[in-house]
DOSEFI-460194 format. One line per 8 residues: number of its first residue (from 0); for each residue x, y, z of N, C-alpha, C, O. Coordinates in steps of 0.02 Angstrom, whole numbers. Layout:
NUM = X/Y/Z/X/Y/Z/X/Y/Z/X/Y/Z  ...
This chain:
0 = 410/1133/303/465/1087/266/513/1119/205/486/1150/159  604/1106/207/645/1153/158/628/1096/83/635/1036/72  610/1142/55/596/1111/-19/684/1056/-38/745/1059/-30  623/1006/-70/684/975/-146/672/1011/-180/615/1034/-187  744/1032/-227/736/1076/-302/695/1026/-344/701/965/-351  651/1068/-370/618/1041/-436/590/971/-412/603/928/-454  559/948/-361/515/922/-338/438/930/-319/419/885/-282  386/980/-337/334/997/-320/291/971/-284/268/997/-233
8 = 274/907/-310/241/845/-298/247/826/-241/197/833/-205  298/800/-217/347/776/-182/350/814/-108/345/789/-52  365/905/-134/352/942/-65/295/974/-30/296/997/27  220/972/-92/188/975/-46/163/911/-33/131/918/20  159/840/-54/146/781/-4/175/793/64/140/798/114  252/797/62/302/810/119/257/853/184/228/837/236  271/912/148/222/945/219/158/937/221/134/978/260  121/907/199/46/905/213/76/834/268/64/824/327
16 = 95/816/245/102/752/301/141/799/364/117/798/421  192/831/352/233/863/404/181/901/474/185/910/534  128/917/412/78/986/468/31/953/510/-8/913/485  31/965/568/14/947/598/13/870/643/-38/845/667  52/854/645/89/774/673/43/727/646/11/682/674  44/745/589/-5/674/531/35/636/513/11/579/505  105/641/498/152/595/473/144/507/475/115/484/524  168/464/426/154/406/446/200/369/459/256/380/435
24 = 186/308/505/223/258/548/288/230/454/349/221/460  258/226/394/286/197/340/277/265/295/225/296/286  344/278/269/347/327/224/388/271/161/423/223/178  377/286/104/417/243/36/434/324/15/398/371/-3  477/321/22/508/387/-42/560/366/-100/621/365/-90  530/350/-158/556/334/-233/584/373/-277/571/430/-299  631/328/-288/648/388/-362/745/357/-382/794/335/-353  727/373/-437/817/319/-437/870/363/-419/868/418/-393
32 = 924/322/-441/991/348/-399/1014/443/-417/1020/481/-465  1020/444/-344/1036/519/-361/986/565/-379/1001/619/-406  903/540/-362/874/590/-371/859/656/-316/838/713/-324  886/613/-250/872/667/-174/851/609/-129/839/629/-72  845/555/-137/793/508/-78/828/512/-16/794/523/34  890/505/-12/934/522/68/909/595/78/892/607/136  900/655/28/895/726/59/831/719/117/828/722/178  772/703/48/720/713/91/699/648/133/641/640/152
40 = 750/604/144/721/558/196/749/606/268/718/610/322  822/642/249/845/668/344/809/732/348/804/763/401  781/753/289/738/811/295/689/781/339/686/804/396  631/713/318/595/680/364/597/669/440/552/668/481  663/663/447/666/637/496/687/703/541/667/706/599  728/754/514/734/812/543/651/831/582/641/844/641  618/827/544/560/852/552/513/820/588/463/852/604  517/779/600/519/707/656/523/732/726/479/737/768
48 = 603/751/728/631/743/802/630/812/818/651/823/874  607/877/776/636/945/787/582/953/866/542/916/894  611/1027/880/560/1026/937/566/1130/951/555/1172/995  593/1125/865/587/1215/861/500/1250/824/447/1222/835  505/1312/782/463/1321/737/503/1349/687/557/1376/697  472/1343/626/424/1299/585/475/1234/597/537/1240/600  458/1203/600/475/1115/597/508/1082/542/474/1034/524  576/1091/497/616/1071/545/655/1145/559/665/1175/507
56 = 682/1182/626/706/1214/621/748/1246/603/745/1306/587  817/1195/603/862/1185/600/930/1222/648/990/1231/638  885/1236/697/940/1278/747/945/1212/814/997/1199/843  912/1196/821/884/1151/904/960/1095/904/1014/1104/876  936/1033/950/1014/1004/947/982/952/903/1015/923/861  921/940/911/904/901/831/913/892/785/941/840/768  897/928/752/916/955/712/977/943/675/994/906/628  1016/1005/728/1105/1017/696/1144/926/709/1197/907/684
64 = 1103/891/750/1134/806/747/1113/788/696/1149/756/658  1037/805/678/1036/770/600/1075/784/576/1105/742/543  1094/840/580/1107/873/497/1209/847/486/1245/843/436  1224/833/574/1267/816/533/1279/732/532/1331/700/523  1224/715/544/1187/616/537/1245/588/575/1291/549/561  1225/627/636/1263/595/714/1199/566/770/1203/529/818  1147/598/743/1080/571/789/1092/504/810/1113/453/783  1067/523/880/1076/420/891/995/398/880/975/340/892
72 = 962/437/863/874/425/875/885/384/788/861/327/789  910/400/732/917/408/669/977/351/647/1038/357/640  931/293/639/964/231/631/961/233/546/907/244/519  1033/218/499/1037/216/439/1047/143/429/1078/106/467  1019/125/375/1046/55/340/1041/59/285/992/91/266  1075/38/247/1099/17/177/1120/-66/174/1143/-99/221  1106/-89/103/1144/-142/57/1225/-149/117/1242/-95/142  1251/-186/128/1325/-204/138/1366/-192/83/1334/-212/35
80 = 1423/-168/62/1493/-169/22/1496/-255/5/1501/-304/43  1490/-249/-61/1501/-317/-90/1446/-361/-89/1450/-422/-86  1400/-332/-92/1318/-374/-78/1269/-356/-135/1271/-310/-175  1229/-404/-127/1172/-358/-202/1117/-355/-148/1074/-312/-159  1111/-384/-105/1059/-390/-64/1035/-359/1/1068/-387/44  1005/-326/22/992/-305/102/972/-378/133/927/-414/110  1022/-396/201/1038/-454/245/971/-465/261/940/-413/254  933/-516/282/884/-535/321/901/-538/392/858/-530/435
88 = 962/-550/406/977/-537/482/976/-456/536/967/-436/594  997/-428/457/978/-352/467/913/-301/501/902/-263/549  875/-335/430/814/-334/465/775/-343/527/733/-303/549  797/-409/560/772/-450/618/797/-400/672/762/-384/720  884/-369/657/914/-339/709/837/-266/711/796/-250/754  854/-241/640/797/-200/660/725/-185/687/705/-130/708  691/-243/683/638/-267/734/641/-254/817/608/-223/858  724/-313/815/733/-297/892/720/-240/919/679/-229/964
96 = 754/-203/891/790/-124/916/714/-92/920/679/-81/970  701/-79/847/627/-64/882/575/-28/926/539/21/918  587/-82/990/522/-88/1033/572/-57/1086/553/-57/1145  664/-19/1066/671/-5/1107/667/81/1138/637/113/1095  683/120/1186/639/178/1166/694/227/1153/752/210/1164  683/282/1132/730/351/1077/768/356/1157/749/343/1214  832/382/1128/887/390/1169/884/461/1196/901/475/1253  858/517/1142/878/587/1172/812/624/1136/786/666/1173
104 = 770/613/1051/711/617/1063/660/588/1055/663/528/1068  603/610/1036/537/584/1063/541/530/1005/538/472/1024  544/537/960/524/474/917/595/439/893/643/474/906  619/355/848/656/320/835/651/300/762/622/250/740  685/345/730/687/324/666/733/275/616/793/269/625  706/248/573/754/200/542/760/212/448/738/177/402  778/240/448/797/246/376/809/211/338/869/220/329  790/166/299/824/96/263/822/127/187/771/137/153
112 = 904/141/164/904/137/104/922/75/46/967/33/53  874/80/-14/896/45/-59/857/-31/-19/884/-86/-12  785/-9/4/735/-59/11/724/-108/-44/714/-169/-42  729/-72/-87/704/-133/-159/749/-186/-166/738/-223/-214  810/-203/-121/867/-239/-121/849/-293/-81/885/-342/-76  783/-287/-46/754/-336/9/739/-374/-35/724/-357/-92  741/-446/-6/716/-525/-31/652/-522/-6/626/-478/27  625/-589/-32/551/-574/-7/546/-599/50/491/-591/75
120 = 605/-644/99/605/-649/179/639/-590/199/624/-579/258  684/-538/174/684/-500/217/610/-456/223/596/-437/279  577/-445/184/512/-382/157/467/-423/215/434/-398/260  473/-465/206/420/-505/274/437/-511/315/387/-515/352  490/-517/350/525/-486/416/510/-417/421/482/-401/474  520/-371/379/491/-298/392/444/-283/400/428/-234/435  410/-314/372/307/-335/383/280/-346/447/227/-323/469  311/-372/468/307/-391/573/279/-329/608/230/-313/642
128 = 355/-291/569/358/-222/640/310/-180/593/257/-162/619  319/-166/542/282/-94/532/206/-104/529/171/-53/524  178/-160/531/118/-177/538/81/-133/590/37/-90/585  117/-162/645/106/-149/725/149/-116/747/160/-134/806  198/-58/724/272/-24/777/230/11/858/179/36/883  303/-14/868/285/56/932/271/120/913/292/144/861  234/150/956/195/222/952/241/279/905/221/309/856  316/284/939/388/313/926/416/304/889/474/325/891
136 = 393/270/833/446/238/769/420/275/737/367/303/751  462/283/676/431/294/599/515/232/571/566/222/604  491/200/484/518/193/469/514/239/407/465/272/388  573/236/381/588/274/302/598/251/253/650/280/236  579/200/196/595/162/136/615/181/82/573/183/37  691/202/66/726/233/12/694/166/-53/675/110/-35  695/178/-95/673/126/-147/682/160/-223/664/216/-240  709/121/-255/727/137/-332/662/114/-381/635/148/-425
144 = 647/41/-358/573/8/-410/523/-14/-353/526/-49/-302  464/31/-392/425/0/-306/390/-67/-338/339/-89/-311  413/-93/-385/371/-155/-416/420/-207/-361/386/-249/-331  456/-208/-355/485/-254/-310/499/-248/-226/543/-266/-187  447/-221/-223/409/-224/-167/368/-242/-134/331/-194/-132  340/-292/-96/304/-334/-88/233/-285/-85/244/-225/-75  168/-305/-92/100/-291/-103/81/-253/-23/64/-196/-9  94/-312/16/86/-295/62/113/-252/104/83/-236/156
152 = 174/-226/86/229/-186/110/203/-109/78/204/-54/105  183/-123/23/162/-44/7/84/-40/27/56/15/28  65/-72/37/-4/-56/74/-8/-32/161/-53/-16/200  53/-38/163/88/4/224/97/52/223/62/81/264  127/82/196/149/139/188/146/180/144/143/157/87  146/265/152/117/317/115/196/326/77/252/327/102  167/332/-15/207/346/-55/229/413/-72/192/462/-76  310/413/-85/306/479/-113/347/465/-193/387/420/-182
160 = 351/482/-250/397/468/-295/446/543/-281/427/589/-246  492/541/-306/522/612/-318/530/590/-387/539/535/-412  523/678/-421/529/706/-507/610/703/-515/654/712/-472  618/684/-594/702/715/-631/699/791/-641/643/817/-648  744/822/-641/706/898/-656/738/898/-741/771/848/-751  735/933/-789/741/930/-853/818/958/-852/846/982/-803  845/950/-913/900/976/-907/933/1040/-888/984/1057/-858  883/1070/-916/916/1157/-882/890/1171/-811/915/1220/-783
168 = 840/1133/-774/835/1145/-702/894/1122/-665/917/1148/-614  923/1051/-706/984/1014/-651/1026/1079/-677/1032/1125/-637  1050/1083/-732/1107/1144/-739/1108/1203/-720/1161/1234/-720  1040/1234/-697/1034/1277/-632/1050/1273/-578/1074/1321/-548  1038/1191/-541/1041/1190/-488/1104/1169/-475/1107/1146/-418  1158/1168/-506/1215/1145/-534/1268/1212/-514/1323/1210/-486  1218/1286/-547/1251/1332/-525/1266/1354/-446/1318/1383/-429  1210/1333/-400/1219/1353/-345/1270/1279/-300/1290/1283/-242
176 = 1279/1227/-341/1299/1200/-306/1385/1165/-316/1421/1136/-276  1393/1182/-374/1457/1162/-413/1484/1255/-443/1490/1269/-503  1494/1293/-400/1498/1379/-417/1584/1383/-456/1615/1426/-487  1597/1317/-434/1680/1338/-496/1680/1301/-530/1731/1268/-534  1635/1287/-565/1637/1254/-648/1617/1270/-676/1566/1298/-659  1636/1272/-761/1614/1326/-818/1537/1317/-843/1519/1259/-850  1507/1351/-851/1438/1350/-879/1421/1297/-900/1367/1270/-889  1490/1265/-952/1468/1220/-1016/1503/1163/-985/1510/1114/-1021
184 = 1525/1160/-925/1546/1102/-894/1480/1052/-857/1473/991/-854  1431/1118/-829/1385/1105/-789/1338/1098/-825/1305/1048/-810  1312/1139/-887/1271/1117/-950/1275/1024/-962/1229/983/-967  1357/1013/-962/1370/958/-1025/1345/891/-960/1312/844/-982  1360/892/-893/1347/853/-849/1300/871/-820/1302/843/-766  1233/918/-826/1182/899/-836/1142/858/-887/1095/821/-873  1170/871/-952/1127/837/-998/1148/752/-1010/1111/708/-1030  1235/744/-987/1237/658/-965/1217/659/-929/1258/616/-913
192 = 1181/666/-878/1135/631/-817/1072/650/-833/1031/659/-789  1062/656/-879/999/673/-905/927/704/-846/868/688/-836  972/749/-821/935/771/-759/948/774/-715/938/828/-688  974/730/-683/967/690/-617/1039/749/-601/1093/764/-626  993/770/-537/1079/805/-508/1119/766/-473/1180/769/-479  1083/717/-423/1128/670/-402/1191/639/-444/1246/634/-416  1184/621/-505/1225/585/-563/1274/659/-582/1334/661/-573  1237/708/-606/1283/770/-625/1329/783/-568/1385/807/-579
200 = 1305/766/-494/1381/791/-466/1423/748/-483/1473/767/-514  1417/698/-473/1429/645/-508/1489/634/-550/1537/596/-542  1474/676/-597/1491/672/-669/1519/728/-672/1534/734/-731  1537/777/-642/1560/858/-623/1636/827/-580/1683/865/-565  1635/777/-570/1705/762/-525/1739/709/-560/1792/688/-537  1711/682/-619/1768/666/-659/1801/712/-728/1814/772/-721  1812/683/-781/1854/723/-831/1791/735/-894/1793/767/-947  1750/705/-870/1695/696/-950/1657/754/-970/1637/762/-1028
208 = 1645/804/-909/1602/876/-954/1646/909/-993/1627/932/-1048  1743/922/-961/1772/949/-993/1797/922/-1044/1841/955/-1070  1780/856/-1075/1799/826/-1127/1743/856/-1183/1751/873/-1242  1671/856/-1133/1634/866/-1172/1632/970/-1206/1626/1002/-1259  1639/979/-1156/1643/1057/-1179/1694/1069/-1214/1684/1124/-1240  1762/1043/-1237/1780/1070/-1309/1761/1023/-1349/1730/1056/-1391  1757/951/-1370/1743/957/-1405/1673/970/-1432/1658/952/-1489  1650/989/-1409/1563/1035/-1449/1593/1093/-1486/1578/1105/-1545
216 = 1652/1142/-1439/1672/1188/-1459/1719/1172/-1529/1731/1213/-1574  1742/1103/-1524/1792/1086/-1588/1747/1080/-1652/1749/1109/-1707  1703/1031/-1627/1645/998/-1666/1622/1067/-1727/1646/1074/-1783  1561/1115/-1685/1540/1184/-1698/1590/1215/-1777/1580/1215/-1838  1636/1236/-1737/1711/1277/-1799/1699/1215/-1851/1668/1223/-1904  1726/1157/-1832/1719/1107/-1916/1671/1111/-1957/1676/1109/-2019  1598/1119/-1911/1530/1090/-1949/1540/1159/-1976/1575/1142/-2024  1537/1224/-1982/1554/1314/-1987/1574/1299/-2062/1550/1285/-2117
224 = 1652/1313/-2021/1715/1309/-2062/1767/1266/-2081/1820/1285/-2108  1744/1176/-2059/1795/1137/-2072/1789/1117/-2144/1781/1146/-2198  1796/1053/-2120/1782/1002/-2170/1760/931/-2150/1785/908/-2099  1718/897/-2184/1676/823/-2144/1720/771/-2102/1696/745/-2051  1760/762/-2117/1796/695/-2104/1848/708/-2021/1871/667/-1980  1850/785/-2025/1888/844/-1954/1796/827/-1907/1800/837/-1846  1748/813/-1923/1694/828/-1885/1700/752/-1849/1697/739/-1789  1709/701/-1910/1685/627/-1894/1733/617/-1841/1727/592/-1785
232 = 1795/650/-1879/1851/588/-1827/1828/631/-1742/1830/599/-1690  1819/667/-1742/1785/709/-1648/1758/652/-1625/1785/625/-1577  1697/622/-1657/1628/618/-1651/1661/533/-1622/1646/510/-1567  1710/493/-1678/1724/426/-1693/1756/423/-1626/1782/368/-1615  1763/472/-1574/1814/449/-1491/1726/453/-1460/1712/469/-1402  1685/438/-1502/1602/436/-1425/1561/349/-1467/1506/322/-1468  1636/337/-1499/1576/259/-1541/1548/192/-1486/1506/147/-1497  1599/209/-1409/1560/169/-1354/1537/200/-1301/1535/174/-1245
240 = 1510/281/-1320/1515/315/-1234/1424/364/-1261/1414/424/-1275  1398/332/-1259/1329/364/-1276/1302/410/-1240/1256/446/-1260  1337/411/-1164/1309/459/-1136/1354/526/-1149/1326/580/-1158  1402/522/-1150/1459/561/-1189/1453/607/-1219/1469/664/-1205  1413/572/-1296/1404/603/-1357/1323/643/-1321/1321/705/-1323  1269/607/-1294/1211/650/-1288/1250/734/-1250/1237/792/-1263  1295/709/-1206/1339/791/-1157/1383/837/-1216/1393/897/-1207  1400/809/-1259/1427/846/-1325/1370/878/-1347/1361/938/-1347
248 = 1320/822/-1373/1303/843/-1447/1228/913/-1412/1199/955/-1446  1218/899/-1340/1181/960/-1290/1204/1027/-1309/1169/1074/-1326  1272/1023/-1302/1313/1077/-1296/1326/1127/-1346/1340/1187/-1347  1313/1066/-1401/1326/1073/-1478/1229/1127/-1498/1198/1178/-1513  1230/1084/-1487/1133/1116/-1510/1134/1189/-1468/1106/1243/-1481  1166/1174/-1426/1143/1259/-1365/1180/1293/-1389/1162/1352/-1389  1250/1279/-1424/1327/1323/-1467/1267/1334/-1510/1239/1386/-1495  1242/1306/-1551/1209/1348/-1610/1169/1398/-1589/1175/1454/-1613
256 = 1109/1378/-1526/1031/1426/-1517/1075/1473/-1481/1043/1526/-1482  1132/1484/-1450/1156/1545/-1420/1205/1608/-1471/1226/1663/-1453  1213/1574/-1540/1226/1619/-1597/1174/1642/-1626/1172/1701/-1643  1107/1587/-1641/1063/1626/-1660/1019/1676/-1636/972/1704/-1664  1045/1681/-1573/988/1745/-1524/1021/1788/-1520/997/1835/-1487  1086/1797/-1547/1131/1842/-1558/1161/1839/-1474/1166/1896/-1453  1178/1794/-1431/1220/1795/-1351/1267/1785/-1374/1301/1751/-1335  1300/1799/-1434/1374/1771/-1446/1398/1847/-1512/1373/1877/-1559
264 = 1477/1843/-1461/1467/1913/-1519/1541/1908/-1576/1589/1946/-1578  1528/1853/-1614/1576/1838/-1658/1582/1881/-1722/1555/1844/-1763  1601/1939/-1758/1606/1959/-1813/1592/1891/-1870/1538/1876/-1895  1673/1850/-1882/1667/1795/-1917/1644/1746/-1929/1663/1712/-1976  1577/1719/-1871/1527/1700/-1878/1463/1727/-1896/1423/1684/-1915  1438/1796/-1896/1396/1823/-1944/1433/1852/-2003/1399/1893/-2032  1470/1846/-2019/1494/1861/-2081/1482/1776/-2121/1505/1769/-2177  1460/1739/-2099/1486/1683/-2127/1397/1654/-2133/1376/1643/-2189
272 = 1362/1646/-2089/1322/1608/-2076/1257/1645/-2047/1265/1680/-1998  1193/1638/-2076/1129/1672/-2069/1095/1657/-1998/1103/1603/-1969  1061/1702/-1976/1010/1647/-1901/949/1582/-1931/935/1529/-1904  933/1602/-1972/898/1539/-1999/941/1473/-1999/923/1419/-1974  1031/1489/-2046/1048/1415/-2058/1059/1401/-1969/1030/1352/-1945  1099/1444/-1926/1101/1437/-1865/1040/1398/-1822/1047/1361/-1774  983/1417/-1854/918/1366/-1822/925/1310/-1842/942/1261/-1810  910/1314/-1904/909/1244/-1920/987/1181/-1933/990/1130/-1968
280 = 1041/1215/-1885/1097/1167/-1876/1066/1139/-1798/1052/1080/-1785  1062/1187/-1761/1025/1168/-1695/969/1125/-1707/967/1080/-1665  926/1123/-1747/880/1078/-1749/896/1013/-1766/870/965/-1737  961/1006/-1838/975/938/-1828/1031/911/-1785/1053/854/-1791  1048/949/-1749/1095/910/-1683/1009/912/-1629/1015/904/-1568  968/918/-1646/907/884/-1593/897/823/-1622/911/771/-1593  873/826/-1679/858/759/-1699/921/715/-1694/913/654/-1686  978/738/-1698/1018/686/-1685/1029/672/-1625/1076/632/-1618
288 = 991/699/-1553/1016/694/-1473/939/627/-1495/936/566/-1499  914/657/-1500/828/606/-1515/854/519/-1543/834/463/-1526  913/544/-1595/923/474/-1601/941/417/-1588/921/361/-1607  1016/451/-1526/1039/433/-1484/1012/425/-1449/1051/392/-1414  924/430/-1396/901/429/-1383/859/352/-1383/835/316/-1340  865/350/-1443/850/267/-1485/902/219/-1477/881/162/-1474  953/225/-1474/989/191/-1488/993/167/-1557/969/113/-1576  1027/213/-1596/1039/202/-1668/1090/190/-1656/1104/198/-1597
296 = 1153/160/-1707/1227/165/-1717/1277/226/-1705/1278/257/-1758  1304/246/-1676/1327/301/-1662/1350/323/-1721/1339/381/-1740  1389/275/-1759/1433/306/-1823/1381/319/-1879/1395/361/-1922  1325/289/-1881/1278/313/-1930/1240/386/-1898/1230/437/-1931  1226/379/-1846/1209/444/-1813/1271/500/-1825/1259/544/-1867  1320/502/-1800/1372/557/-1805/1379/563/-1867/1411/615/-1879  1354/513/-1953/1375/534/-1998/1294/579/-2030/1284/625/-2070  1262/547/-1999/1197/583/-2040/1185/664/-2009/1160/710/-2040
304 = 1208/666/-1948/1219/736/-1914/1240/790/-1968/1215/840/-1994  1302/755/-1970/1350/810/-1990/1339/813/-2061/1375/854/-2089  1287/770/-2112/1256/792/-2156/1244/850/-2155/1273/900/-2175  1192/838/-2127/1105/880/-2093/1150/945/-2081/1135/995/-2115  1197/949/-2044/1190/1006/-2013/1251/1037/-2059/1272/1092/-2042  1275/1013/-2104/1331/1052/-2160/1250/1070/-2205/1240/1126/-2228  1212/1026/-2211/1161/1057/-2278/1119/1112/-2266/1103/1151/-2311  1092/1119/-2181/1079/1206/-2135/1106/1232/-2141/1078/1287/-2144
312 = 1175/1239/-2149/1228/1292/-2120/1237/1314/-2215/1251/1374/-2220  1231/1278/-2289/1228/1277/-2330/1181/1322/-2374/1187/1357/-2424  1131/1303/-2328/1059/1334/-2367/1032/1417/-2367/980/1433/-2396
């Protein structure tokens, strides 16, 4: 079974379940939005339907149709647009449809996105079919918060929890997924998404990573050669954008760190500051990033960081 990026435990669990035809009738895939739940579910569906080897082969008719999201035996359901809850009526439709034999494959798969948005009535309606499903049926439940699922549902499902990669792993993944974007933009998007690859791809579709890259470059310039006021003016643009601030500070820290290890050939920089001063500046920005994660006032955080970085570069 193809691996999910940076999800070692989930990959091992899914591979073990797929081996020897031991896949459960109900699989709960848990993780935050953007963590790859849909990708995992479609890979599981392909594995269940595939007629080739190794499974999923990616070449048989079932794999090709699943890849195109047009396989008639994979039914996808989610919360309707404009609604907050998964309708109980939809669950009842699923329950009735589950007894109808598959169209083309050996199995019939129900991929239920945002299962955590089901209220108690909808979950109890689903429970009636997952307790004793037809032999040819599998349910793939995608969930962002298992605490919102009934214990009776959880007791009848095998759970797989997806991990969120590190910011560095996310940036590396974006290199392959978004090769047309600059390294700084990818790093900014990865930082802003906290390592969540799906969210980072969404950020790359906005102007934020480009702004963060430009601001980080300007900030470093002003911190080394300019005045405190110029630094604070740049940071004032993030007073109501904590995520954007995180992206910019992540790039600023990386900029100081890269210069410290000699990966930047800038004679003016080398003549101005030492390696230890650059390391101190990177550490000061790292402390600011930690404070940003603790909801410290952004103007206060910005002022403290500028003073600490300036002190490190002067030391």
